[in-house]
mmCIF file of the N, C-alpha and C atoms, coordinates in Angstrom:
data_MODEL
# 
_entry.id   MODEL 
# 
loop_
_atom_site.group_PDB 
_atom_site.id 
_atom_site.type_symbol 
_atom_site.label_atom_id 
_atom_site.label_alt_id 
_atom_site.label_comp_id 
_atom_site.label_asym_id 
_atom_site.label_entity_id 
_atom_site.label_seq_id 
_atom_site.pdbx_PDB_ins_code 
_atom_site.Cartn_x 
_atom_site.Cartn_y 
_atom_site.Cartn_z 
_atom_site.occupancy 
_atom_site.B_iso_or_equiv 
_atom_site.pdbx_formal_charge 
_atom_site.auth_seq_id 
_atom_site.auth_comp_id 
_atom_site.auth_asym_id 
_atom_site.auth_atom_id 
_atom_site.pdbx_PDB_model_num 
ATOM 1   N N  . MET A 1 1  ? -27.664 8.865   37.006  1.00 0.00 ? 1  MET A N  1 
ATOM 2   C CA . MET A 1 1  ? -27.550 8.914   35.556  1.00 0.00 ? 1  MET A CA 1 
ATOM 3   C C  . MET A 1 1  ? -28.369 10.098  35.055  1.00 0.00 ? 1  MET A C  1 
ATOM 4   N N  . ARG A 1 2  ? -27.883 10.754  34.031  1.00 0.00 ? 2  ARG A N  1 
ATOM 5   C CA . ARG A 1 2  ? -28.580 11.914  33.488  1.00 0.00 ? 2  ARG A CA 1 
ATOM 6   C C  . ARG A 1 2  ? -29.195 11.562  32.125  1.00 0.00 ? 2  ARG A C  1 
ATOM 7   N N  . ASP A 1 3  ? -30.341 12.190  31.845  1.00 0.00 ? 3  ASP A N  1 
ATOM 8   C CA . ASP A 1 3  ? -30.958 11.993  30.537  1.00 0.00 ? 3  ASP A CA 1 
ATOM 9   C C  . ASP A 1 3  ? -30.370 12.997  29.552  1.00 0.00 ? 3  ASP A C  1 
ATOM 10  N N  . ARG A 1 4  ? -30.899 13.046  28.357  1.00 0.00 ? 4  ARG A N  1 
ATOM 11  C CA . ARG A 1 4  ? -30.325 13.912  27.321  1.00 0.00 ? 4  ARG A CA 1 
ATOM 12  C C  . ARG A 1 4  ? -30.506 15.394  27.611  1.00 0.00 ? 4  ARG A C  1 
ATOM 13  N N  . PHE A 1 5  ? -31.406 15.749  28.541  1.00 0.00 ? 5  PHE A N  1 
ATOM 14  C CA . PHE A 1 5  ? -31.614 17.138  28.896  1.00 0.00 ? 5  PHE A CA 1 
ATOM 15  C C  . PHE A 1 5  ? -30.795 17.550  30.112  1.00 0.00 ? 5  PHE A C  1 
ATOM 16  N N  . GLY A 1 6  ? -30.058 16.600  30.677  1.00 0.00 ? 6  GLY A N  1 
ATOM 17  C CA . GLY A 1 6  ? -29.227 16.887  31.825  1.00 0.00 ? 6  GLY A CA 1 
ATOM 18  C C  . GLY A 1 6  ? -29.902 16.685  33.160  1.00 0.00 ? 6  GLY A C  1 
ATOM 19  N N  . ASP A 1 7  ? -31.161 16.264  33.143  1.00 0.00 ? 7  ASP A N  1 
ATOM 20  C CA . ASP A 1 7  ? -31.874 16.014  34.390  1.00 0.00 ? 7  ASP A CA 1 
ATOM 21  C C  . ASP A 1 7  ? -31.466 14.659  34.953  1.00 0.00 ? 7  ASP A C  1 
ATOM 22  N N  . GLU A 1 8  ? -31.498 14.570  36.263  1.00 0.00 ? 8  GLU A N  1 
ATOM 23  C CA . GLU A 1 8  ? -31.137 13.325  36.940  1.00 0.00 ? 8  GLU A CA 1 
ATOM 24  C C  . GLU A 1 8  ? -32.292 12.325  36.820  1.00 0.00 ? 8  GLU A C  1 
ATOM 25  N N  . ILE A 1 9  ? -31.981 11.099  36.433  1.00 0.00 ? 9  ILE A N  1 
ATOM 26  C CA . ILE A 1 9  ? -32.990 10.044  36.367  1.00 0.00 ? 9  ILE A CA 1 
ATOM 27  C C  . ILE A 1 9  ? -32.507 8.865   37.189  1.00 0.00 ? 9  ILE A C  1 
ATOM 28  N N  . GLU A 1 10 ? -33.446 8.078   37.651  1.00 0.00 ? 10 GLU A N  1 
ATOM 29  C CA . GLU A 1 10 ? -33.060 6.908   38.446  1.00 0.00 ? 10 GLU A CA 1 
ATOM 30  C C  . GLU A 1 10 ? -32.665 5.767   37.517  1.00 0.00 ? 10 GLU A C  1 
ATOM 31  N N  . GLU A 1 11 ? -31.857 4.867   38.039  1.00 0.00 ? 11 GLU A N  1 
ATOM 32  C CA . GLU A 1 11 ? -31.375 3.729   37.265  1.00 0.00 ? 11 GLU A CA 1 
ATOM 33  C C  . GLU A 1 11 ? -32.520 2.777   36.925  1.00 0.00 ? 11 GLU A C  1 
ATOM 34  N N  . LEU A 1 12 ? -32.424 2.150   35.790  1.00 0.00 ? 12 LEU A N  1 
ATOM 35  C CA . LEU A 1 12 ? -33.409 1.156   35.401  1.00 0.00 ? 12 LEU A CA 1 
ATOM 36  C C  . LEU A 1 12 ? -33.100 -0.168  36.096  1.00 0.00 ? 12 LEU A C  1 
ATOM 37  N N  . PRO A 1 13 ? -34.106 -0.921  36.460  1.00 0.00 ? 13 PRO A N  1 
ATOM 38  C CA . PRO A 1 13 ? -33.843 -2.238  37.041  1.00 0.00 ? 13 PRO A CA 1 
ATOM 39  C C  . PRO A 1 13 ? -33.120 -3.136  36.033  1.00 0.00 ? 13 PRO A C  1 
ATOM 40  N N  . ALA A 1 14 ? -32.321 -4.044  36.520  1.00 0.00 ? 14 ALA A N  1 
ATOM 41  C CA . ALA A 1 14 ? -31.499 -4.900  35.661  1.00 0.00 ? 14 ALA A CA 1 
ATOM 42  C C  . ALA A 1 14 ? -32.338 -5.761  34.730  1.00 0.00 ? 14 ALA A C  1 
ATOM 43  N N  . GLU A 1 15 ? -33.523 -6.213  35.162  1.00 0.00 ? 15 GLU A N  1 
ATOM 44  C CA . GLU A 1 15 ? -34.317 -7.095  34.312  1.00 0.00 ? 15 GLU A CA 1 
ATOM 45  C C  . GLU A 1 15 ? -34.966 -6.356  33.147  1.00 0.00 ? 15 GLU A C  1 
ATOM 46  N N  . VAL A 1 16 ? -34.982 -5.032  33.149  1.00 0.00 ? 16 VAL A N  1 
ATOM 47  C CA . VAL A 1 16 ? -35.610 -4.265  32.073  1.00 0.00 ? 16 VAL A CA 1 
ATOM 48  C C  . VAL A 1 16 ? -34.577 -3.781  31.059  1.00 0.00 ? 16 VAL A C  1 
ATOM 49  N N  . GLU A 1 17 ? -33.348 -3.593  31.468  1.00 0.00 ? 17 GLU A N  1 
ATOM 50  C CA . GLU A 1 17 ? -32.348 -2.964  30.606  1.00 0.00 ? 17 GLU A CA 1 
ATOM 51  C C  . GLU A 1 17 ? -32.134 -3.680  29.276  1.00 0.00 ? 17 GLU A C  1 
ATOM 52  N N  . GLY A 1 18 ? -31.948 -4.975  29.294  1.00 0.00 ? 18 GLY A N  1 
ATOM 53  C CA . GLY A 1 18 ? -31.593 -5.672  28.069  1.00 0.00 ? 18 GLY A CA 1 
ATOM 54  C C  . GLY A 1 18 ? -32.756 -6.300  27.341  1.00 0.00 ? 18 GLY A C  1 
ATOM 55  N N  . GLN A 1 19 ? -33.964 -6.130  27.819  1.00 0.00 ? 19 GLN A N  1 
ATOM 56  C CA . GLN A 1 19 ? -35.094 -6.807  27.204  1.00 0.00 ? 19 GLN A CA 1 
ATOM 57  C C  . GLN A 1 19 ? -35.676 -5.982  26.068  1.00 0.00 ? 19 GLN A C  1 
ATOM 58  N N  . GLN A 1 20 ? -35.708 -6.569  24.918  1.00 0.00 ? 20 GLN A N  1 
ATOM 59  C CA . GLN A 1 20 ? -36.402 -5.988  23.780  1.00 0.00 ? 20 GLN A CA 1 
ATOM 60  C C  . GLN A 1 20 ? -37.093 -7.121  23.066  1.00 0.00 ? 20 GLN A C  1 
ATOM 61  N N  . ASP A 1 21 ? -38.338 -6.926  22.736  1.00 0.00 ? 21 ASP A N  1 
ATOM 62  C CA . ASP A 1 21 ? -39.082 -7.974  22.058  1.00 0.00 ? 21 ASP A CA 1 
ATOM 63  C C  . ASP A 1 21 ? -38.596 -8.110  20.624  1.00 0.00 ? 21 ASP A C  1 
ATOM 64  N N  . GLU A 1 22 ? -38.442 -9.345  20.197  1.00 0.00 ? 22 GLU A N  1 
ATOM 65  C CA . GLU A 1 22 ? -38.075 -9.608  18.819  1.00 0.00 ? 22 GLU A CA 1 
ATOM 66  C C  . GLU A 1 22 ? -39.300 -9.368  17.938  1.00 0.00 ? 22 GLU A C  1 
ATOM 67  N N  . PRO A 1 23 ? -39.119 -8.763  16.767  1.00 0.00 ? 23 PRO A N  1 
ATOM 68  C CA . PRO A 1 23 ? -40.272 -8.587  15.884  1.00 0.00 ? 23 PRO A CA 1 
ATOM 69  C C  . PRO A 1 23 ? -40.800 -9.938  15.423  1.00 0.00 ? 23 PRO A C  1 
ATOM 70  N N  . ASP A 1 24 ? -42.090 -10.017 15.254  1.00 0.00 ? 24 ASP A N  1 
ATOM 71  C CA . ASP A 1 24 ? -42.735 -11.253 14.851  1.00 0.00 ? 24 ASP A CA 1 
ATOM 72  C C  . ASP A 1 24 ? -42.513 -11.499 13.365  1.00 0.00 ? 24 ASP A C  1 
ATOM 73  N N  . ALA A 1 25 ? -42.106 -12.695 12.996  1.00 0.00 ? 25 ALA A N  1 
ATOM 74  C CA . ALA A 1 25 ? -41.922 -13.038 11.590  1.00 0.00 ? 25 ALA A CA 1 
ATOM 75  C C  . ALA A 1 25 ? -43.229 -13.495 10.967  1.00 0.00 ? 25 ALA A C  1 
ATOM 76  N N  . ALA A 1 26 ? -44.272 -13.618 11.753  1.00 0.00 ? 26 ALA A N  1 
ATOM 77  C CA . ALA A 1 26 ? -45.542 -14.157 11.273  1.00 0.00 ? 26 ALA A CA 1 
ATOM 78  C C  . ALA A 1 26 ? -46.184 -13.354 10.141  1.00 0.00 ? 26 ALA A C  1 
ATOM 79  N N  . PRO A 1 27 ? -46.194 -12.005 10.142  1.00 0.00 ? 27 PRO A N  1 
ATOM 80  C CA . PRO A 1 27 ? -46.862 -11.302 9.043   1.00 0.00 ? 27 PRO A CA 1 
ATOM 81  C C  . PRO A 1 27 ? -46.274 -11.630 7.672   1.00 0.00 ? 27 PRO A C  1 
ATOM 82  N N  . ASP A 1 28 ? -44.947 -11.695 7.565   1.00 0.00 ? 28 ASP A N  1 
ATOM 83  C CA . ASP A 1 28 ? -44.335 -12.012 6.280   1.00 0.00 ? 28 ASP A CA 1 
ATOM 84  C C  . ASP A 1 28 ? -44.641 -13.450 5.881   1.00 0.00 ? 28 ASP A C  1 
ATOM 85  N N  . GLU A 1 29 ? -44.583 -14.360 6.829   1.00 0.00 ? 29 GLU A N  1 
ATOM 86  C CA . GLU A 1 29 ? -44.901 -15.756 6.532   1.00 0.00 ? 29 GLU A CA 1 
ATOM 87  C C  . GLU A 1 29 ? -46.361 -15.894 6.112   1.00 0.00 ? 29 GLU A C  1 
ATOM 88  N N  . TYR A 1 30 ? -47.246 -15.144 6.762   1.00 0.00 ? 30 TYR A N  1 
ATOM 89  C CA . TYR A 1 30 ? -48.668 -15.187 6.417   1.00 0.00 ? 30 TYR A CA 1 
ATOM 90  C C  . TYR A 1 30 ? -48.878 -14.674 4.996   1.00 0.00 ? 30 TYR A C  1 
ATOM 91  N N  . MET A 1 31 ? -48.243 -13.541 4.670   1.00 0.00 ? 31 MET A N  1 
ATOM 92  C CA . MET A 1 31 ? -48.421 -12.973 3.325   1.00 0.00 ? 31 MET A CA 1 
ATOM 93  C C  . MET A 1 31 ? -47.861 -13.907 2.265   1.00 0.00 ? 31 MET A C  1 
ATOM 94  N N  . THR A 1 32 ? -46.726 -14.522 2.522   1.00 0.00 ? 32 THR A N  1 
ATOM 95  C CA . THR A 1 32 ? -46.150 -15.451 1.554   1.00 0.00 ? 32 THR A CA 1 
ATOM 96  C C  . THR A 1 32 ? -47.057 -16.655 1.364   1.00 0.00 ? 32 THR A C  1 
ATOM 97  N N  . ALA A 1 33 ? -47.644 -17.142 2.423   1.00 0.00 ? 33 ALA A N  1 
ATOM 98  C CA . ALA A 1 33 ? -48.511 -18.314 2.335   1.00 0.00 ? 33 ALA A CA 1 
ATOM 99  C C  . ALA A 1 33 ? -49.827 -17.996 1.628   1.00 0.00 ? 33 ALA A C  1 
ATOM 100 N N  . HIS A 1 34 ? -50.313 -16.758 1.722   1.00 0.00 ? 34 HIS A N  1 
ATOM 101 C CA . HIS A 1 34 ? -51.614 -16.411 1.176   1.00 0.00 ? 34 HIS A CA 1 
ATOM 102 C C  . HIS A 1 34 ? -51.537 -15.510 -0.059  1.00 0.00 ? 34 HIS A C  1 
ATOM 103 N N  . CYS A 1 35 ? -50.360 -15.247 -0.574  1.00 0.00 ? 35 CYS A N  1 
ATOM 104 C CA . CYS A 1 35 ? -50.206 -14.371 -1.739  1.00 0.00 ? 35 CYS A CA 1 
ATOM 105 C C  . CYS A 1 35 ? -50.424 -15.170 -3.015  1.00 0.00 ? 35 CYS A C  1 
ATOM 106 N N  . GLU A 1 36 ? -51.214 -14.625 -3.934  1.00 0.00 ? 36 GLU A N  1 
ATOM 107 C CA . GLU A 1 36 ? -51.470 -15.311 -5.195  1.00 0.00 ? 36 GLU A CA 1 
ATOM 108 C C  . GLU A 1 36 ? -50.459 -14.933 -6.284  1.00 0.00 ? 36 GLU A C  1 
ATOM 109 N N  . PHE A 1 37 ? -49.524 -14.034 -5.963  1.00 0.00 ? 37 PHE A N  1 
ATOM 110 C CA . PHE A 1 37 ? -48.545 -13.571 -6.945  1.00 0.00 ? 37 PHE A CA 1 
ATOM 111 C C  . PHE A 1 37 ? -47.187 -14.240 -6.799  1.00 0.00 ? 37 PHE A C  1 
ATOM 112 N N  . CYS A 1 38 ? -46.996 -15.038 -5.734  1.00 0.00 ? 38 CYS A N  1 
ATOM 113 C CA . CYS A 1 38 ? -45.705 -15.684 -5.534  1.00 0.00 ? 38 CYS A CA 1 
ATOM 114 C C  . CYS A 1 38 ? -45.903 -17.110 -5.057  1.00 0.00 ? 38 CYS A C  1 
ATOM 115 N N  . GLY A 1 39 ? -44.831 -17.896 -5.129  1.00 0.00 ? 39 GLY A N  1 
ATOM 116 C CA . GLY A 1 39 ? -44.859 -19.270 -4.662  1.00 0.00 ? 39 GLY A CA 1 
ATOM 117 C C  . GLY A 1 39 ? -44.598 -19.341 -3.167  1.00 0.00 ? 39 GLY A C  1 
ATOM 118 N N  . ASP A 1 40 ? -44.454 -20.542 -2.666  1.00 0.00 ? 40 ASP A N  1 
ATOM 119 C CA . ASP A 1 40 ? -44.237 -20.739 -1.234  1.00 0.00 ? 40 ASP A CA 1 
ATOM 120 C C  . ASP A 1 40 ? -42.885 -20.209 -0.762  1.00 0.00 ? 40 ASP A C  1 
ATOM 121 N N  . ASP A 1 41 ? -41.957 -20.013 -1.679  1.00 0.00 ? 41 ASP A N  1 
ATOM 122 C CA . ASP A 1 41 ? -40.638 -19.507 -1.306  1.00 0.00 ? 41 ASP A CA 1 
ATOM 123 C C  . ASP A 1 41 ? -40.556 -17.988 -1.347  1.00 0.00 ? 41 ASP A C  1 
ATOM 124 N N  . GLY A 1 42 ? -41.642 -17.274 -1.727  1.00 0.00 ? 42 GLY A N  1 
ATOM 125 C CA . GLY A 1 42 ? -41.649 -15.817 -1.764  1.00 0.00 ? 42 GLY A CA 1 
ATOM 126 C C  . GLY A 1 42 ? -41.123 -15.227 -3.057  1.00 0.00 ? 42 GLY A C  1 
ATOM 127 N N  . ILE A 1 43 ? -40.844 -16.056 -4.053  1.00 0.00 ? 43 ILE A N  1 
ATOM 128 C CA . ILE A 1 43 ? -40.379 -15.584 -5.361  1.00 0.00 ? 43 ILE A CA 1 
ATOM 129 C C  . ILE A 1 43 ? -41.601 -15.413 -6.262  1.00 0.00 ? 43 ILE A C  1 
ATOM 130 N N  . ARG A 1 44 ? -41.647 -14.303 -7.006  1.00 0.00 ? 44 ARG A N  1 
ATOM 131 C CA . ARG A 1 44 ? -42.770 -14.044 -7.910  1.00 0.00 ? 44 ARG A CA 1 
ATOM 132 C C  . ARG A 1 44 ? -42.941 -15.194 -8.897  1.00 0.00 ? 44 ARG A C  1 
ATOM 133 N N  . LEU A 1 45 ? -44.176 -15.390 -9.345  1.00 0.00 ? 45 LEU A N  1 
ATOM 134 C CA . LEU A 1 45 ? -44.458 -16.495 -10.262 1.00 0.00 ? 45 LEU A CA 1 
ATOM 135 C C  . LEU A 1 45 ? -43.724 -16.337 -11.590 1.00 0.00 ? 45 LEU A C  1 
ATOM 136 N N  . ASN A 1 46 ? -43.423 -15.094 -12.005 1.00 0.00 ? 46 ASN A N  1 
ATOM 137 C CA . ASN A 1 46 ? -42.644 -14.884 -13.223 1.00 0.00 ? 46 ASN A CA 1 
ATOM 138 C C  . ASN A 1 46 ? -41.149 -14.968 -12.961 1.00 0.00 ? 46 ASN A C  1 
ATOM 139 N N  . GLU A 1 47 ? -40.769 -15.298 -11.721 1.00 0.00 ? 47 GLU A N  1 
ATOM 140 C CA . GLU A 1 47 ? -39.383 -15.505 -11.286 1.00 0.00 ? 47 GLU A CA 1 
ATOM 141 C C  . GLU A 1 47 ? -38.482 -14.296 -11.511 1.00 0.00 ? 47 GLU A C  1 
ATOM 142 N N  . LEU A 1 48 ? -39.051 -13.087 -11.372 1.00 0.00 ? 48 LEU A N  1 
ATOM 143 C CA . LEU A 1 48 ? -38.264 -11.869 -11.541 1.00 0.00 ? 48 LEU A CA 1 
ATOM 144 C C  . LEU A 1 48 ? -37.783 -11.283 -10.221 1.00 0.00 ? 48 LEU A C  1 
ATOM 145 N N  . GLY A 1 49 ? -37.930 -12.016 -9.131  1.00 0.00 ? 49 GLY A N  1 
ATOM 146 C CA . GLY A 1 49 ? -37.411 -11.536 -7.856  1.00 0.00 ? 49 GLY A CA 1 
ATOM 147 C C  . GLY A 1 49 ? -38.370 -11.780 -6.715  1.00 0.00 ? 49 GLY A C  1 
ATOM 148 N N  . ARG A 1 50 ? -38.028 -11.216 -5.555  1.00 0.00 ? 50 ARG A N  1 
ATOM 149 C CA . ARG A 1 50 ? -38.849 -11.368 -4.355  1.00 0.00 ? 50 ARG A CA 1 
ATOM 150 C C  . ARG A 1 50 ? -40.178 -10.659 -4.535  1.00 0.00 ? 50 ARG A C  1 
ATOM 151 N N  . CYS A 1 51 ? -41.207 -11.249 -3.991  1.00 0.00 ? 51 CYS A N  1 
ATOM 152 C CA . CYS A 1 51 ? -42.561 -10.702 -4.079  1.00 0.00 ? 51 CYS A CA 1 
ATOM 153 C C  . CYS A 1 51 ? -42.796 -9.746  -2.919  1.00 0.00 ? 51 CYS A C  1 
ATOM 154 N N  . ASN A 1 52 ? -43.379 -8.591  -3.205  1.00 0.00 ? 52 ASN A N  1 
ATOM 155 C CA . ASN A 1 52 ? -43.769 -7.681  -2.130  1.00 0.00 ? 52 ASN A CA 1 
ATOM 156 C C  . ASN A 1 52 ? -45.276 -7.721  -1.905  1.00 0.00 ? 52 ASN A C  1 
ATOM 157 N N  . HIS A 1 53 ? -45.962 -8.685  -2.531  1.00 0.00 ? 53 HIS A N  1 
ATOM 158 C CA . HIS A 1 53 ? -47.372 -8.981  -2.300  1.00 0.00 ? 53 HIS A CA 1 
ATOM 159 C C  . HIS A 1 53 ? -48.293 -7.820  -2.660  1.00 0.00 ? 53 HIS A C  1 
ATOM 160 N N  . VAL A 1 54 ? -47.946 -7.065  -3.698  1.00 0.00 ? 54 VAL A N  1 
ATOM 161 C CA . VAL A 1 54 ? -48.764 -5.958  -4.168  1.00 0.00 ? 54 VAL A CA 1 
ATOM 162 C C  . VAL A 1 54 ? -49.279 -6.296  -5.558  1.00 0.00 ? 54 VAL A C  1 
ATOM 163 N N  . ASP A 1 55 ? -50.578 -6.122  -5.769  1.00 0.00 ? 55 ASP A N  1 
ATOM 164 C CA . ASP A 1 55 ? -51.186 -6.384  -7.072  1.00 0.00 ? 55 ASP A CA 1 
ATOM 165 C C  . ASP A 1 55 ? -51.063 -5.137  -7.939  1.00 0.00 ? 55 ASP A C  1 
ATOM 166 N N  . TYR A 1 56 ? -49.982 -5.052  -8.704  1.00 0.00 ? 56 TYR A N  1 
ATOM 167 C CA . TYR A 1 56 ? -49.763 -3.887  -9.557  1.00 0.00 ? 56 TYR A CA 1 
ATOM 168 C C  . TYR A 1 56 ? -50.756 -3.844  -10.708 1.00 0.00 ? 56 TYR A C  1 
ATOM 169 N N  . GLY A 1 57 ? -51.275 -4.993  -11.114 1.00 0.00 ? 57 GLY A N  1 
ATOM 170 C CA . GLY A 1 57 ? -52.286 -5.020  -12.169 1.00 0.00 ? 57 GLY A CA 1 
ATOM 171 C C  . GLY A 1 57 ? -53.537 -4.270  -11.762 1.00 0.00 ? 57 GLY A C  1 
ATOM 172 N N  . ALA A 1 58 ? -53.986 -4.452  -10.534 1.00 0.00 ? 58 ALA A N  1 
ATOM 173 C CA . ALA A 1 58 ? -55.171 -3.743  -10.045 1.00 0.00 ? 58 ALA A CA 1 
ATOM 174 C C  . ALA A 1 58 ? -54.910 -2.242  -9.972  1.00 0.00 ? 58 ALA A C  1 
ATOM 175 N N  . ILE A 1 59 ? -53.719 -1.865  -9.573  1.00 0.00 ? 59 ILE A N  1 
ATOM 176 C CA . ILE A 1 59 ? -53.370 -0.439  -9.511  1.00 0.00 ? 59 ILE A CA 1 
ATOM 177 C C  . ILE A 1 59 ? -53.373 0.145   -10.916 1.00 0.00 ? 59 ILE A C  1 
ATOM 178 N N  . ALA A 1 60 ? -52.810 -0.572  -11.870 1.00 0.00 ? 60 ALA A N  1 
ATOM 179 C CA . ALA A 1 60 ? -52.769 -0.087  -13.252 1.00 0.00 ? 60 ALA A CA 1 
ATOM 180 C C  . ALA A 1 60 ? -54.178 0.008   -13.836 1.00 0.00 ? 60 ALA A C  1 
ATOM 181 N N  . ARG A 1 61 ? -55.043 -0.976  -13.554 1.00 0.00 ? 61 ARG A N  1 
ATOM 182 C CA . ARG A 1 61 ? -56.423 -0.911  -14.048 1.00 0.00 ? 61 ARG A CA 1 
ATOM 183 C C  . ARG A 1 61 ? -57.168 0.275   -13.456 1.00 0.00 ? 61 ARG A C  1 
ATOM 184 N N  . ARG A 1 62 ? -56.921 0.573   -12.210 1.00 0.00 ? 62 ARG A N  1 
ATOM 185 C CA . ARG A 1 62 ? -57.618 1.670   -11.548 1.00 0.00 ? 62 ARG A CA 1 
ATOM 186 C C  . ARG A 1 62 ? -57.194 3.020   -12.126 1.00 0.00 ? 62 ARG A C  1 
ATOM 187 N N  . HIS A 1 63 ? -55.961 3.139   -12.563 1.00 0.00 ? 63 HIS A N  1 
ATOM 188 C CA . HIS A 1 63 ? -55.438 4.417   -13.067 1.00 0.00 ? 63 HIS A CA 1 
ATOM 189 C C  . HIS A 1 63 ? -55.137 4.357   -14.562 1.00 0.00 ? 63 HIS A C  1 
ATOM 190 N N  . ARG A 1 64 ? -55.807 3.478   -15.259 1.00 0.00 ? 64 ARG A N  1 
ATOM 191 C CA . ARG A 1 64 ? -55.526 3.273   -16.679 1.00 0.00 ? 64 ARG A CA 1 
ATOM 192 C C  . ARG A 1 64 ? -55.679 4.547   -17.500 1.00 0.00 ? 64 ARG A C  1 
ATOM 193 N N  . SER A 1 65 ? -56.718 5.334   -17.262 1.00 0.00 ? 65 SER A N  1 
ATOM 194 C CA . SER A 1 65 ? -56.943 6.544   -18.061 1.00 0.00 ? 65 SER A CA 1 
ATOM 195 C C  . SER A 1 65 ? -55.816 7.559   -17.852 1.00 0.00 ? 65 SER A C  1 
ATOM 196 N N  . ALA A 1 66 ? -55.348 7.709   -16.616 1.00 0.00 ? 66 ALA A N  1 
ATOM 197 C CA . ALA A 1 66 ? -54.248 8.632   -16.343 1.00 0.00 ? 66 ALA A CA 1 
ATOM 198 C C  . ALA A 1 66 ? -52.957 8.142   -16.995 1.00 0.00 ? 66 ALA A C  1 
ATOM 199 N N  . ILE A 1 67 ? -52.754 6.824   -16.991 1.00 0.00 ? 67 ILE A N  1 
ATOM 200 C CA . ILE A 1 67 ? -51.553 6.261   -17.619 1.00 0.00 ? 67 ILE A CA 1 
ATOM 201 C C  . ILE A 1 67 ? -51.590 6.498   -19.123 1.00 0.00 ? 67 ILE A C  1 
ATOM 202 N N  . LYS A 1 68 ? -52.757 6.248   -19.745 1.00 0.00 ? 68 LYS A N  1 
ATOM 203 C CA . LYS A 1 68 ? -52.877 6.471   -21.189 1.00 0.00 ? 68 LYS A CA 1 
ATOM 204 C C  . LYS A 1 68 ? -52.688 7.940   -21.543 1.00 0.00 ? 68 LYS A C  1 
ATOM 205 N N  . ALA A 1 69 ? -53.236 8.839   -20.740 1.00 0.00 ? 69 ALA A N  1 
ATOM 206 C CA . ALA A 1 69 ? -53.078 10.274  -20.999 1.00 0.00 ? 69 ALA A CA 1 
ATOM 207 C C  . ALA A 1 69 ? -51.613 10.679  -20.911 1.00 0.00 ? 69 ALA A C  1 
ATOM 208 N N  . ALA A 1 70 ? -50.898 10.133  -19.932 1.00 0.00 ? 70 ALA A N  1 
ATOM 209 C CA . ALA A 1 70 ? -49.478 10.458  -19.780 1.00 0.00 ? 70 ALA A CA 1 
ATOM 210 C C  . ALA A 1 70 ? -48.674 9.925   -20.949 1.00 0.00 ? 70 ALA A C  1 
ATOM 211 N N  . LEU A 1 71 ? -49.018 8.727   -21.426 1.00 0.00 ? 71 LEU A N  1 
ATOM 212 C CA . LEU A 1 71 ? -48.301 8.156   -22.574 1.00 0.00 ? 71 LEU A CA 1 
ATOM 213 C C  . LEU A 1 71 ? -48.597 8.938   -23.849 1.00 0.00 ? 71 LEU A C  1 
ATOM 214 N N  . LYS A 1 72 ? -49.840 9.399   -24.028 1.00 0.00 ? 72 LYS A N  1 
ATOM 215 C CA . LYS A 1 72 ? -50.187 10.189  -25.206 1.00 0.00 ? 72 LYS A CA 1 
ATOM 216 C C  . LYS A 1 72 ? -49.442 11.502  -25.205 1.00 0.00 ? 72 LYS A C  1 
ATOM 217 N N  . LYS A 1 73 ? -49.305 12.102  -24.030 1.00 0.00 ? 73 LYS A N  1 
ATOM 218 C CA . LYS A 1 73 ? -48.641 13.382  -23.914 1.00 0.00 ? 73 LYS A CA 1 
ATOM 219 C C  . LYS A 1 73 ? -47.167 13.276  -24.307 1.00 0.00 ? 73 LYS A C  1 
ATOM 220 N N  . ASP A 1 74 ? -46.537 12.144  -23.999 1.00 0.00 ? 74 ASP A N  1 
ATOM 221 C CA . ASP A 1 74 ? -45.114 11.957  -24.295 1.00 0.00 ? 74 ASP A CA 1 
ATOM 222 C C  . ASP A 1 74 ? -44.863 11.546  -25.736 1.00 0.00 ? 74 ASP A C  1 
ATOM 223 N N  . THR A 1 75 ? -45.887 11.070  -26.444 1.00 0.00 ? 75 THR A N  1 
ATOM 224 C CA . THR A 1 75 ? -45.723 10.604  -27.818 1.00 0.00 ? 75 THR A CA 1 
ATOM 225 C C  . THR A 1 75 ? -45.704 11.801  -28.774 1.00 0.00 ? 75 THR A C  1 
ATOM 226 N N  . PRO A 1 76 ? -44.675 11.875  -29.642 1.00 0.00 ? 76 PRO A N  1 
ATOM 227 C CA . PRO A 1 76 ? -44.648 12.993  -30.594 1.00 0.00 ? 76 PRO A CA 1 
ATOM 228 C C  . PRO A 1 76 ? -45.778 12.847  -31.625 1.00 0.00 ? 76 PRO A C  1 
ATOM 229 N N  . ALA A 1 77 ? -46.414 13.940  -31.968 1.00 0.00 ? 77 ALA A N  1 
ATOM 230 C CA . ALA A 1 77 ? -47.543 13.906  -32.901 1.00 0.00 ? 77 ALA A CA 1 
ATOM 231 C C  . ALA A 1 77 ? -47.110 14.094  -34.324 1.00 0.00 ? 77 ALA A C  1 
# 
């Protein structure tokens, strides 16, 4: 068998060819169980859709001055 560069490679053993580990579902289940922004079903508490477990309020508080400056700039004087 040849690789993509045209070099000869040896065959893979049969027990390795089809084996691929399934991704673990545990991280998403852990975040859903420990997230304060969504319920146990993964829906946001305001019921506006699936929760991605990000605290946008903290991000907005951290960048509040930049947000206010951008809003002032867009407001006609």
